[in-house]
C-alpha positions in Angstrom: -25.9 -162.5 -30.7 -27.1 -166.0 -29.8 -26.6 -168.5 -26.9 -26.8 -168.0 -23.1 -25.7 -164.8 -21.4 -22.1 -164.8 -20.4 -21.1 -165.0 -16.7 -19.7 -161.6 -16.2 -22.9 -159.7 -17.0 -21.9 -158.2 -20.3 -25.1 -159.3 -22.0 -27.2 -158.0 -19.2 -25.5 -154.6 -19.8 -26.0 -155.0 -23.5 -29.7 -155.7 -23.0 -30.2 -152.6 -20.8 -28.3 -150.5 -23.2 -30.5 -151.8 -26.1 -33.6 -151.2 -24.1 -32.5 -147.6 -23.3 -32.0 -147.0 -27.1 -35.4 -148.5 -27.8 -37.1 -146.3 -25.2 -35.3 -143.2 -26.5 -36.8 -143.9 -29.9 -40.3 -144.7 -28.6 -40.6 -142.2 -25.7 -42.8 -139.8 -27.6 -45.0 -142.6 -28.9 -45.4 -144.0 -25.4 -46.1 -140.6 -23.8 -48.8 -139.9 -26.3 -50.6 -143.2 -25.4 -50.6 -142.3 -21.7 -54.2 -141.8 -20.5 -54.3 -144.0 -17.3 -54.2 -143.5 -14.4 -53.5 -139.8 -15.2 -53.2 -138.5 -18.7 -50.0 -136.6 -18.0 -47.9 -137.8 -20.9 -45.0 -139.1 -18.9 -45.0 -142.9 -18.9 -42.3 -143.1 -21.6 -40.2 -140.6 -19.9 -40.5 -142.3 -16.5 -39.5 -145.7 -17.9 -36.6 -144.2 -19.8 -35.2 -142.5 -16.7 -35.6 -145.7 -14.7 -33.8 -147.8 -17.3 -31.0 -145.3 -17.7 -30.5 -145.5 -13.9 -30.4 -149.3 -14.1 -28.1 -149.4 -17.1 -25.7 -146.9 -15.4 -25.6 -149.0 -12.3 -24.9 -152.2 -14.3 -22.1 -150.6 -16.2 -20.5 -149.3 -13.1 -20.9 -152.6 -11.1 -17.8 -154.0 -9.5 -17.5 -157.4 -11.1 -14.8 -158.5 -8.6 -17.7 -158.8 -6.0 -18.8 -162.0 -7.8 -20.8 -163.1 -10.9 -24.1 -161.6 -9.6 -22.7 -158.1 -9.0 -24.2 -156.8 -12.2 -27.6 -158.2 -11.4 -27.6 -156.7 -7.9 -26.4 -153.4 -9.1 -29.1 -153.3 -11.9 -31.9 -153.9 -9.4 -30.5 -151.4 -6.9 -30.1 -148.8 -9.6 -33.6 -149.4 -11.0 -35.3 -149.1 -7.5 -33.3 -146.0 -6.5 -33.8 -144.3 -9.8 -37.4 -145.4 -10.4 -39.5 -142.6 -11.8 -43.3 -142.8 -11.7 -45.6 -145.7 -11.3 -44.3 -147.4 -14.4 -40.7 -147.0 -13.4 -41.3 -148.7 -10.0 -43.0 -151.6 -11.8 -40.0 -152.0 -14.2 -37.7 -152.2 -11.2 -39.6 -155.2 -9.9 -39.5 -156.9 -13.3 -35.7 -156.5 -13.1 -35.7 -157.9 -9.5 -37.7 -160.9 -10.6 -35.3 -161.7 -13.4 -32.2 -161.1 -11.2 -33.3 -163.6 -8.7 -33.5 -166.4 -11.3 -30.0 -166.1 -12.8 -27.9 -169.2 -12.9 -25.0 -169.9 -10.6 -22.6 -168.2 -13.0 -25.0 -165.2 -13.4 -26.1 -166.4 -16.9 -29.7 -165.9 -18.1 -31.2 -169.2 -19.3 -34.5 -170.0 -21.0 -35.8 -171.4 -17.7 -34.5 -168.4 -15.8 -36.3 -166.0 -18.1 -39.6 -167.8 -17.8 -39.3 -168.1 -14.1 -38.0 -164.6 -13.6 -40.9 -163.0 -15.6 -43.3 -165.1 -13.5 -41.7 -163.9 -10.3 -41.7 -160.3 -11.6 -45.4 -160.6 -12.2 -46.0 -161.9 -8.7 -43.8 -159.1 -7.2 -45.7 -156.4 -9.2 -49.1 -157.9 -8.3 -48.2 -157.8 -4.6 -46.7 -154.4 -4.7 -49.6 -152.7 -6.5 -52.3 -151.9 -4.1 -55.1 -152.0 -6.7 -54.1 -154.3 -9.6 -56.1 -153.5 -12.8 -56.4 -155.5 -16.0 -55.6 -153.7 -19.2 -52.4 -152.2 -17.9 -48.7 -153.1 -17.9 -49.5 -155.9 -15.4 -51.7 -157.7 -18.0 -48.9 -157.4 -20.6 -46.3 -158.7 -18.2 -48.4 -161.7 -17.2 -48.9 -162.6 -20.8 -45.2 -162.2 -21.5 -44.4 -164.6 -18.6 -47.0 -167.1 -20.0 -45.4 -166.8 -23.4 -42.0 -167.6 -22.1 -43.3 -170.5 -20.1 -45.1 -172.0 -23.1 -42.0 -171.7 -25.2 -39.9 -173.3 -22.5 -42.4 -176.2 -22.2 -41.9 -176.8 -25.9 -38.1 -177.1 -25.5 -37.2 -173.6 -26.7 -33.8 -172.1 -26.0 -33.2 -168.6 -24.6 -33.7 -166.6 -27.8 -36.9 -168.5 -28.6 -38.2 -168.0 -25.1 -37.5 -164.3 -25.4 -39.4 -164.2 -28.7 -42.3 -166.1 -27.1 -42.5 -163.6 -24.3 -42.3 -160.6 -26.6 -44.9 -161.9 -29.0 -47.3 -162.9 -26.2 -46.8 -159.5 -24.7 -47.6 -157.9 -28.1 -50.9 -159.8 -28.3 -51.8 -158.8 -24.8 -50.9 -155.2 -25.6 -53.5 -155.1 -28.4 -56.1 -156.4 -26.0 -55.5 -153.5 -23.5 -57.3 -151.1 -25.9 -60.6 -152.8 -25.0 -59.9 -153.9 -21.4 -59.7 -150.5 -19.9 -62.4 -147.9 -20.5 -59.9 -145.0 -20.5 -57.9 -146.7 -23.2 -61.0 -147.4 -25.3 -62.2 -143.8 -25.0 -58.9 -142.5 -26.3 -58.4 -145.3 -28.8 -55.0 -146.3 -27.4 -53.2 -149.3 -26.1 -51.7 -149.2 -22.6 -48.7 -146.9 -22.4 -46.8 -148.9 -19.8 -47.5 -152.1 -21.7 -46.0 -150.5 -24.8 -42.9 -149.6 -22.9 -42.6 -153.2 -21.5 -42.8 -154.5 -25.1 -39.8 -152.3 -26.0 -37.8 -154.0 -23.2 -38.8 -157.5 -24.3 -38.0 -156.8 -28.0 -34.6 -155.5 -26.9 -33.9 -158.8 -25.2 -34.9 -160.6 -28.4 -32.5 -158.5 -30.4 -29.6 -159.1 -27.9 -30.1 -162.9 -27.7 -31.3 -163.7 -31.2 -29.7 -160.9 -33.2 -32.9 -159.5 -34.9 -35.5 -157.3 -33.3 -39.2 -158.0 -34.1 -41.1 -155.6 -36.3 -43.8 -153.7 -34.4 -46.3 -151.1 -35.6 -46.2 -147.6 -34.2 -49.2 -147.1 -32.0 -51.1 -143.8 -32.1 -54.4 -142.4 -30.8 -57.5 -143.2 -32.8 -59.4 -140.4 -31.1 -57.9 -137.0 -30.4 -57.6 -136.1 -26.7 -60.3 -133.8 -25.3 -59.9 -134.2 -21.6 -61.0 -131.3 -19.5 -59.4 -131.0 -16.0 -61.8 -130.1 -13.2 -59.8 -129.8 -10.0 -61.6 -131.3 -7.0 -64.0 -133.5 -9.1 -63.8 -137.2 -9.7 -61.9 -138.1 -12.8 -64.3 -141.0 -13.5 -61.8 -143.6 -14.6 -63.4 -147.0 -15.5 -61.8 -150.3 -14.9 -61.8 -153.9 -16.0 -64.8 -156.0 -16.9 -66.9 -152.8 -17.5 -67.1 -152.1 -13.7 -66.0 -149.0 -11.8 -64.3 -150.1 -8.6 -63.9 -147.4 -5.9 -60.9 -145.1 -6.5 -59.2 -142.7 -4.3 -59.8 -138.9 -4.5 -58.7 -136.9 -7.5 -55.0 -137.1 -7.4 -53.2 -133.7 -7.8 -49.7 -134.9 -6.8 -47.3 -137.7 -7.4 -45.2 -138.5 -4.3 -42.2 -140.8 -4.3 -39.5 -141.6 -1.8 -37.2 -144.3 -0.5 -37.7 -145.9 2.9 -34.5 -147.6 4.0 -34.2 -150.4 6.6 -37.9 -151.3 6.9 -39.4 -154.7 7.4 -41.9 -156.2 5.0 -44.6 -155.8 7.6 -43.9 -152.1 7.9 -44.0 -151.8 4.1 -47.4 -153.5 4.0 -48.8 -151.2 6.7 -47.5 -148.2 4.8 -49.1 -149.5 1.6 -52.4 -149.9 3.3 -52.4 -146.5 4.9 -51.5 -144.7 1.6 -54.3 -146.5 -0.1 -56.8 -144.8 2.2 -56.2 -141.4 0.8 -54.5 -142.0 -2.6 -54.3 -144.3 -5.6 -51.7 -145.7 -7.9 -50.0 -146.9 -4.7 -46.9 -149.1 -5.2 -44.4 -150.1 -2.5 -41.5 -152.3 -3.6 -38.1 -153.5 -2.4 -34.7 -153.9 -4.2 -34.2 -157.3 -2.6 -36.0 -159.8 -0.4 -36.1 -158.3 3.2 -33.5 -159.9 5.4 -35.2 -158.9 7.7 -35.2 -155.3 6.4 -34.8 -153.7 2.9 -34.9 -150.4 1.2 -38.4 -149.7 -0.2 -39.4 -147.5 -3.1 -42.7 -145.8 -2.4 -45.1 -144.3 -5.0 -48.6 -142.8 -4.8 -50.9 -140.3 -6.4 -52.7 -138.2 -3.8 -54.3 -134.8 -3.0 -52.4 -134.8 0.3 -48.6 -135.0 -0.4 -47.6 -133.9 3.1 -49.7 -136.7 4.7 -48.1 -139.3 2.3 -44.6 -138.2 3.4 -45.6 -138.2 7.1 -47.0 -141.8 6.7 -43.5 -142.8 5.5 -41.7 -141.0 8.3 -43.7 -143.0 10.8 -41.6 -146.0 9.7 -38.2 -144.4 9.5 -36.0 -141.8 7.8 -36.8 -141.1 4.1 -34.5 -140.5 1.2 -34.9 -139.1 -2.3 -38.3 -137.4 -1.6 -40.0 -136.1 -4.8 -43.3 -134.4 -5.1 -44.6 -133.6 -8.7 -47.7 -131.9 -9.8 -50.0 -134.1 -11.9 -51.7 -132.3 -14.7 -53.6 -134.0 -17.4 -53.0 -133.2 -21.1 -55.7 -131.9 -23.3 -57.3 -128.5 -23.8 -56.6 -126.9 -20.5 -55.9 -123.2 -19.9 -52.2 -124.0 -18.9 -51.3 -127.2 -20.9 -48.4 -129.2 -19.3 -46.6 -129.3 -22.6 -46.7 -125.5 -22.9 -44.9 -125.3 -19.5 -42.4 -128.0 -20.5 -41.7 -126.3 -23.8 -40.9 -123.0 -22.1 -37.4 -122.4 -20.9 -37.1 -123.9 -17.5 -35.7 -121.8 -14.7 -33.2 -122.9 -12.1 -34.1 -120.9 -8.9 -32.0 -120.8 -5.8 -32.9 -119.4 -2.4 -29.7 -117.6 -1.4 -28.4 -115.5 1.5 -25.2 -113.3 1.1 -24.1 -111.0 -1.6 -21.2 -113.3 -2.7 -23.5 -116.3 -2.8 -26.0 -114.4 -4.9 -23.3 -113.4 -7.4 -22.0 -117.0 -7.5 -25.4 -118.5 -8.2 -26.3 -115.9 -10.8 -23.0 -116.4 -12.6 -23.8 -120.2 -12.8 -27.1 -119.5 -14.5 -29.5 -119.7 -11.6 -32.3 -117.2 -10.9 -31.7 -115.9 -7.3 -34.3 -115.3 -4.6 -32.7 -113.6 -1.6 -33.6 -114.9 1.9 -31.0 -113.1 4.0 -33.5 -112.3 6.8 -35.3 -115.7 6.5 -38.4 -116.3 4.4 -42.0 -117.3 4.9 -43.8 -119.6 2.5 -46.1 -116.6 1.5 -43.0 -114.6 0.6 -41.6 -117.4 -1.5 -45.0 -117.9 -3.2 -45.0 -114.2 -4.2 -41.5 -114.3 -5.4 -42.3 -117.3 -7.7 -45.1 -115.4 -9.5 -42.6 -113.8 -11.9 -42.0 -117.3 -13.4 -45.6 -117.7 -14.6 -45.9 -120.0 -17.5 -42.5 -121.7 -16.9 -41.2 -124.8 -15.3 -39.1 -124.1 -12.2 -36.5 -126.3 -10.6 -36.3 -124.9 -7.1 -33.3 -125.3 -4.8 -34.6 -124.4 -1.3 -31.2 -124.7 0.4 -32.7 -125.2 3.8 -34.6 -121.9 3.8 -38.0 -123.5 4.6 -39.2 -126.9 6.0 -40.5 -129.5 3.7 -44.3 -129.1 4.5 -44.1 -125.4 3.7 -42.2 -126.1 0.4 -44.9 -128.6 -0.6 -47.6 -126.0 0.1 -45.8 -123.5 -2.1 -45.4 -125.9 -4.9 -49.1 -126.7 -4.8 -50.2 -123.0 -4.7 -47.7 -122.1 -7.5 -49.6 -124.3 -10.0 -52.6 -122.0 -9.7 -50.6 -119.2 -11.2 -49.1 -121.4 -13.9 -45.7 -122.1 -12.3 -44.8 -125.8 -12.4 -42.4 -126.2 -9.5 -40.1 -129.3 -9.0 -38.2 -129.3 -5.7 -34.6 -130.3 -5.7 -33.3 -131.9 -2.5 -30.8 -129.2 -1.5 -30.6 -128.5 2.2 -27.7 -126.1 1.9 -26.1 -123.8 -0.6 -23.0 -126.0 -1.0 -25.3 -128.9 -2.1 -26.9 -126.5 -4.6 -23.4 -125.7 -5.9 -22.9 -129.4 -6.6 -26.2 -129.6 -8.4 -25.5 -126.6 -10.6 -22.2 -128.1 -11.6 -24.0 -130.8 -13.5 -26.9 -128.6 -14.9 -27.4 -129.0 -18.6 -29.7 -126.1 -19.8 -30.1 -127.7 -23.3 -30.7 -131.2 -22.0 -33.9 -133.1 -21.5 -35.7 -131.7 -18.4 -36.2 -135.1 -16.8 -32.6 -136.1 -17.2 -31.4 -132.7 -16.0 -33.6 -132.9 -12.9 -32.4 -136.4 -12.1 -28.7 -135.5 -12.6 -29.0 -132.4 -10.4 -30.9 -134.2 -7.7 -28.4 -137.1 -7.7 -25.5 -134.6 -7.4 -27.1 -132.7 -4.5 -27.9 -136.0 -2.7 -24.3 -137.1 -3.2 -22.8 -134.0 -1.5 -22.4 -134.4 2.2 -22.6 -131.1 3.9 -22.4 -129.3 7.3 -21.8 -125.8 8.7 -19.8 -124.0 11.3 -21.7 -121.5 13.5 -20.6 -119.1 16.2 -22.0 -119.6 19.7 -23.7 -116.4 20.9 -24.9 -117.5 24.4 -24.2 -120.2 27.0 -25.7 -123.6 26.1 -25.3 -127.3 26.7 -24.7 -129.5 23.8 -24.2 -133.3 23.4 -20.5 -132.6 23.3 -20.5 -130.5 26.5 -21.2 -126.9 27.5 -20.4 -124.0 25.2 -20.5 -120.2 25.3 -19.6 -117.1 23.3 -16.3 -117.5 21.5 -16.9 -121.2 20.8 -17.8 -122.7 17.4 -20.0 -125.6 16.6 -19.8 -127.9 13.6 -23.4 -128.9 12.6 -24.6 -131.8 10.3 -28.3 -132.3 9.8 -29.2 -130.1 12.8 -26.9 -132.1 15.1 -23.8 -130.8 16.9 -20.8 -133.0 15.8 -17.9 -130.6 16.6 -17.2 -128.2 19.4 -14.0 -126.1 19.2 -12.7 -122.8 20.5 -11.9 -121.3 17.1 -13.4 -121.4 13.6 -10.3 -123.0 12.0 -10.3 -126.0 14.3 -14.1 -126.4 14.0 -13.9 -126.2 10.2 -11.0 -128.6 9.9 -12.6 -131.1 12.2 -15.9 -130.9 10.3 -14.2 -131.4 7.0 -12.4 -134.5 8.3 -15.7 -135.9 9.5 -17.4 -135.3 6.2 -14.4 -136.9 4.4 -14.5 -140.0 6.6 -16.6 -141.9 4.2 -14.8 -140.8 1.1 -14.6 -137.8 -1.3 -12.1 -135.9 -3.3 -13.6 -132.4 -3.4 -14.2 -130.0 -0.5 -16.3 -126.9 -1.2 -16.2 -124.1 1.4 -18.7 -121.2 1.3 -17.4 -118.6 3.7 -19.9 -116.5 5.6 -19.6 -112.9 6.5 -17.6 -113.8 9.6 -15.5 -116.5 7.9 -11.8 -116.0 7.6 -10.7 -115.9 4.0 -7.5 -117.9 4.8 -9.5 -121.0 5.9 -9.7 -122.8 2.5 -5.9 -122.6 2.1 -5.4 -123.7 5.8 -7.7 -126.7 5.5 -6.1 -127.7 2.2 -2.6 -127.6 3.8 -3.9 -129.6 6.8 -5.5 -132.3 4.6 -2.6 -132.6 2.1 -0.3 -135.0 4.1 -2.9 -137.7 4.5 -5.3 -136.8 1.7 -3.2 -135.5 -1.2 -6.0 -136.3 -3.7 -8.5 -133.9 -2.0 -9.1 -130.5 -3.8 -10.4 -127.6 -1.7 -12.3 -124.8 -3.4 -13.4 -121.7 -1.5 -16.0 -119.0 -2.3 -17.0 -115.9 -0.4 -20.7 -116.3 0.2 -21.3 -113.6 2.8 -24.1 -115.4 4.6 -24.7 -114.3 8.2 -26.4 -117.5 9.5 -23.2 -119.5 9.5 -19.4 -118.8 9.6 -19.0 -121.3 6.7 -20.7 -124.1 4.9 -18.7 -127.1 3.9 -19.6 -129.7 1.3 -17.8 -132.9 0.3 -18.2 -134.8 -2.9 
């Protein structure tokens, strides 16, 4: 394919799709090159997950919203779906390019050169400690290559080739620019991933992809992990700039509706007790934006609290960082073992429901402490666990459990399920035979997309925001807030379902508690049918005692 990109974004989508295919082929190669900042063999996986999110958003963009709809959707998808340090950086490259599209949303030679330069500036600003010999060096060289080609009168395909070839040359130099790379005999993993993206653009615009060698380690890995000691990474120009403490955890989250000044303050605070700090936005703040935050730290709870000081957080993820090499519990051995989907559940019916859907069940009918959960997770030693907490414990305690579980060889990833109905939505998209990263992302996305609430019976006189209540009344709760007050469970449940459906949805899931009336699903279905005939209501008997019913909407 040659010539400029067409105005409806089809070539943007084609480029993303080609980049995803390229990363799928190169993911193992890129992961094997990953030695900096942590040798945890996930750079290729992180870039692939991020590009898949961007490509999915671009494919689903509403083109009736204007010619730039695909570009906006691409950047939003990349920022929201960014995985790891490299994924966050990729999202800013996309943002830089999206801001330089022509009036008809076409990508021109000038737009490519300017967009790569803008992407370089965005990444340099976003990264708290820019280091030569990394993806940033390769990106800067790519921007220079595109600019030089443009100055010589090149068209878009030639500019894309200029960017890719210059990035390739810079990638070769990263082997000697960074001591970690030199010691392992590798080029930079993130830079190799970026080259895949630029080569994909060459193929889409010029019709032929450049031939590149497969990069491998010259020296076998022999890294020993010593928890609590400095990891001794060296940096550019042979010097050793100060680094943060040994980073045991990767923390990521989205911070919506924050100003650029707030993001800068957060970036500075995170840098005082962590490294690999990146804080980026999906668009220029006007005056606020949604920011994607990434850091490596020994204090994940503190990193989350730092974000909470600036507003509510979304899509919080905390992952254990473990270097590859000859360790007693290699990360790859954990990833190769069958992963367990573990749900914290109350009620006999709910336990049977989750077990039937393939989850391992840990009962918490009488509540649960973090020590009890830690003990219950011991039986999964040597396995990767996707844990659905379902509101049983607060986030700081869950983070402590995940950290302690690693000591017994249990690699815990927390899924953002605050209720059992959210966990039901996550299990519905679970693919046991799929790639772990893709499965985790899909389940987390499904859980986050399920709006949920519960109906509880009032047991004593109290004053709520909706007025006084007493025994015999029923409250509808969403996120710990009272949103419904009714005299019977039917009215409370119907009102809660209507509120949850107010912003859309076509599936209502009802998990009836021990005191929930079995007729409720049929009654709410009949009540919704006249105005919402497309809504399907599904009911299960959970048997939980903490609520009369849980209601989820997707």
